[in-house]
C-alpha positions in Angstrom: -63.1 -22.0 62.7 -63.6 -24.8 60.3 -67.2 -26.8 60.8 -66.9 -30.5 61.2 -66.9 -32.6 57.8 -70.1 -34.1 57.1 -70.2 -37.3 55.7 -71.2 -38.1 52.6 -75.1 -37.9 51.8 -75.1 -41.6 50.2 -73.6 -43.1 53.6 -76.2 -45.1 55.1 -78.0 -44.4 58.6 -77.6 -47.8 61.1 -79.8 -45.7 63.8 -83.1 -46.7 62.1 -83.7 -50.3 60.4 -87.1 -50.3 58.2 -89.4 -53.3 58.5 -89.6 -55.0 55.0 -93.0 -53.3 54.4 -91.8 -49.8 55.1 -88.7 -50.7 52.4 -91.2 -52.4 49.9 -93.5 -49.4 50.0 -90.9 -47.1 49.4 -89.4 -48.4 47.0 -93.2 -49.0 45.0 -93.0 -45.2 45.7 -89.5 -44.4 44.6 -90.0 -46.9 40.8 -93.2 -44.9 40.3 -91.7 -41.7 40.5 -88.8 -42.9 38.6 -91.2 -43.8 35.9 -92.9 -40.4 35.5 -89.6 -39.4 35.2 -88.1 -41.5 32.2 -91.8 -40.1 30.3 -90.1 -39.2 26.7 -91.3 -38.3 23.1 -88.2 -38.8 20.6 -85.0 -41.0 21.6 -82.9 -38.0 21.7 -85.2 -37.3 25.3 -83.7 -40.1 27.0 -80.3 -40.7 29.0 -79.1 -43.6 30.9 -77.6 -43.3 34.5 -74.9 -46.0 35.8 -76.1 -47.1 39.2 -75.4 -50.6 40.7 -73.6 -50.6 43.8 -75.9 -49.8 46.8 -78.8 -48.8 44.5 -78.8 -52.2 42.9 -81.7 -53.6 44.7 -83.5 -50.3 44.0 -82.4 -49.1 40.7 -80.5 -52.5 39.1 -77.6 -51.5 37.0 -78.8 -48.2 35.5 -81.4 -45.6 35.5 -83.1 -45.1 32.1 -84.5 -41.3 32.3 -85.3 -38.0 30.4 -82.2 -36.1 29.8 -84.3 -33.1 31.1 -85.7 -34.6 34.3 -85.2 -33.4 38.0 -84.1 -36.2 39.8 -83.8 -34.1 43.4 -87.4 -35.5 44.5 -86.6 -39.3 43.4 -82.7 -39.1 44.6 -84.4 -37.9 48.2 -86.7 -40.8 48.3 -83.3 -43.0 47.8 -81.7 -42.0 50.2 -84.3 -42.3 52.6 -84.6 -45.7 51.5 -80.7 -46.6 52.3 -80.4 -44.3 55.2 -82.9 -47.1 56.6 -81.3 -50.3 56.0 -83.3 -51.4 53.3 -80.4 -52.2 50.6 -79.6 -55.9 50.6 -77.5 -56.4 47.2 -74.4 -54.6 46.0 -73.1 -55.3 42.5 -70.4 -54.1 40.3 -71.7 -53.1 36.5 -70.9 -53.2 33.0 -70.8 -49.9 31.3 -74.4 -48.8 30.4 -75.7 -49.7 26.8 -77.8 -47.7 24.4 -80.9 -46.2 25.4 -83.9 -45.2 23.9 -87.5 -44.0 24.0 -90.2 -47.1 23.8 -94.0 -46.2 24.2 -93.2 -43.3 25.6 -90.6 -44.1 28.3 -87.2 -44.2 28.1 -85.5 -47.8 28.1 -82.3 -49.1 28.0 -82.0 -51.2 24.8 -80.6 -54.9 24.6 -78.5 -56.2 22.2 -79.7 -56.3 18.7 -80.5 -60.6 18.9 -83.0 -59.4 22.0 -86.7 -58.4 22.0 -86.4 -54.7 22.2 -88.8 -54.0 25.1 -87.1 -57.1 27.5 -85.5 -55.7 30.7 -81.5 -57.2 31.9 -81.0 -59.2 34.6 -77.6 -59.2 35.8 -75.9 -61.6 38.7 -73.0 -61.4 40.6 -70.4 -59.5 38.6 -71.1 -62.5 36.1 -74.3 -63.4 34.1 -76.6 -61.2 32.4 -80.0 -62.3 30.7 -83.0 -60.5 29.5 -87.0 -61.7 30.3 -89.8 -60.0 29.1 -91.0 -57.0 30.3 -94.2 -58.2 32.5 -91.8 -60.1 34.4 -91.8 -59.1 38.4 -89.0 -59.4 40.5 -89.9 -61.7 42.9 -88.2 -61.7 46.8 -85.3 -64.4 46.9 -81.8 -65.2 48.6 -79.6 -67.7 48.3 -76.9 -68.5 51.0 -74.1 -69.3 49.1 -74.9 -68.3 45.8 -76.4 -65.8 44.0 -80.5 -65.9 43.0 -82.5 -63.9 41.7 -86.5 -64.7 40.8 -88.8 -63.2 38.3 -92.5 -63.9 37.3 -95.6 -63.0 35.2 -99.1 -64.9 36.0 -98.0 -67.4 32.8 -94.2 -67.7 33.7 -92.1 -68.1 37.0 -88.1 -68.0 36.1 -85.6 -68.8 39.3 -81.8 -68.3 38.7 -79.2 -69.8 40.3 -75.4 -69.1 40.0 -73.0 -70.6 42.3 -71.1 -73.8 43.6 -74.4 -76.1 44.2 -76.6 -74.9 41.5 -78.7 -77.7 40.7 -77.8 -80.1 38.0 -81.0 -80.8 36.3 -81.3 -84.4 36.8 -84.3 -85.6 35.8 -85.5 -89.5 35.1 -88.2 -90.2 32.1 -90.3 -92.8 34.7 -88.7 -91.3 38.1 -89.3 -93.3 41.5 -89.0 -92.2 45.1 -85.3 -92.7 44.9 -84.8 -90.7 41.8 -82.9 -87.1 42.8 -86.5 -85.1 41.4 -89.3 -88.0 41.5 -91.8 -85.0 41.3 -90.6 -84.4 37.5 -90.5 -86.6 34.6 -88.1 -85.8 31.9 -89.2 -84.9 28.6 -86.1 -84.0 26.4 -82.9 -83.4 27.4 -80.0 -81.8 24.9 -76.8 -80.2 24.8 -76.7 -76.2 23.9 -74.6 -73.4 24.0 -75.5 -70.5 26.0 -73.3 -67.3 25.7 -70.6 -69.3 24.6 -70.4 -72.1 26.6 -71.6 -75.9 26.9 -74.8 -76.0 28.6 -77.4 -78.7 29.2 -81.3 -77.8 28.4 -83.9 -80.0 30.1 -87.8 -80.1 29.6 -89.6 -81.6 32.4 -93.7 -82.4 33.5 -94.5 -82.1 37.0 -96.5 -85.1 38.1 -97.7 -84.4 41.6 -99.1 -80.7 40.5 -101.4 -83.0 37.7 -103.1 -84.2 41.2 -103.6 -80.9 42.0 -106.2 -79.8 39.2 -108.5 -83.0 40.8 -107.9 -81.3 44.7 -106.2 -84.9 45.4 -105.3 -85.8 48.9 -102.1 -85.0 49.7 -101.6 -82.5 46.6 -98.3 -80.5 46.2 -99.1 -77.1 44.3 -97.0 -76.4 42.1 -96.1 -75.6 38.0 -96.8 -78.3 35.7 -94.0 -78.2 33.2 -90.7 -76.5 33.3 -87.5 -75.8 30.7 -84.5 -75.3 32.7 -80.8 -74.9 31.8 -77.7 -76.0 33.6 -74.2 -74.5 32.8 -71.7 -76.5 35.1 -68.7 -74.1 34.7 -69.1 -70.9 34.0 -66.4 -68.5 32.4 -65.0 -67.6 35.5 -62.5 -64.3 35.9 -61.9 -63.7 39.5 -65.0 -61.7 40.3 -64.1 -60.4 43.8 -67.9 -61.9 45.1 -67.5 -65.4 43.3 -63.7 -65.7 44.3 -65.0 -68.1 47.3 -67.1 -70.3 45.1 -65.3 -73.9 43.9 -66.0 -73.6 39.8 -69.3 -71.1 40.3 -72.0 -73.1 38.0 -75.3 -71.4 36.7 -79.1 -72.8 36.6 -82.2 -70.7 35.3 -85.3 -72.7 35.6 -88.4 -71.4 33.4 -92.1 -72.9 34.8 -95.1 -72.5 33.5 -98.8 -74.1 33.6 -99.0 -74.5 30.3 -95.9 -76.0 27.8 -96.0 -73.6 25.3 -95.4 -70.2 27.9 -92.3 -72.3 28.7 -90.8 -71.5 25.6 -89.8 -68.6 26.1 -87.0 -70.1 28.2 -84.8 -70.8 24.6 -85.4 -67.0 24.1 -84.0 -66.6 27.6 -80.9 -68.9 27.3 -80.0 -67.3 24.2 -79.8 -63.8 25.8 -77.2 -65.1 28.3 -73.6 -63.4 28.1 -70.6 -63.8 30.7 -69.1 -60.7 32.0 
């Protein structure tokens, strides 16, 4: 008599749902384990696996690792994370690029015009850009858009892909009636990002300067921003963008010291559209 067929090991169980804290702890433990399994001495030690799909929130699109690493323990941790309902994103990714040993750990190599230690950020099967390695992913979710948030102690990056992405309307001398009354325009120019027309805007936060003095009604926040808006991304009918009307992209880079924000231009230059 044939035994009843068992469901695939990657099928999520809906009987137990973990709390956000439990999911975060599992993700941290898993990533520490995967980091250990990516140790290397030379490029030939490394390989890279396609992930994405239900694993996107855990691994992103790819998992660089040592080619001889035994992944059973890490995979079991990932299966538990999935079974507890921790997966919140699903992405179908481009094929993996090259992998190399960098600082004794296997890592995906970005394109040649991007710094070798930068890491990729994928959005909605439509956009890829790269950020410095010290930037850490932050919780972010859009109601009707694809959102990614990352931060380091000096810089924050917020990317929004959707029909209502911020068009970056700033005035040089804002009034309460301005679209962004707390921000004063410094400069604005047209640029090209990923072969597509975009606008680059730099602005300073008038309200944040009050916070330095601890003023009454102070609104905390970053002092400066360099941002980019693409009013019409190349649209090829990606499945999860099918319901969006003319999807747009906005990337906002914020900082306390204006010089730190200049990394924005390298981020914008790394943008590619699928």
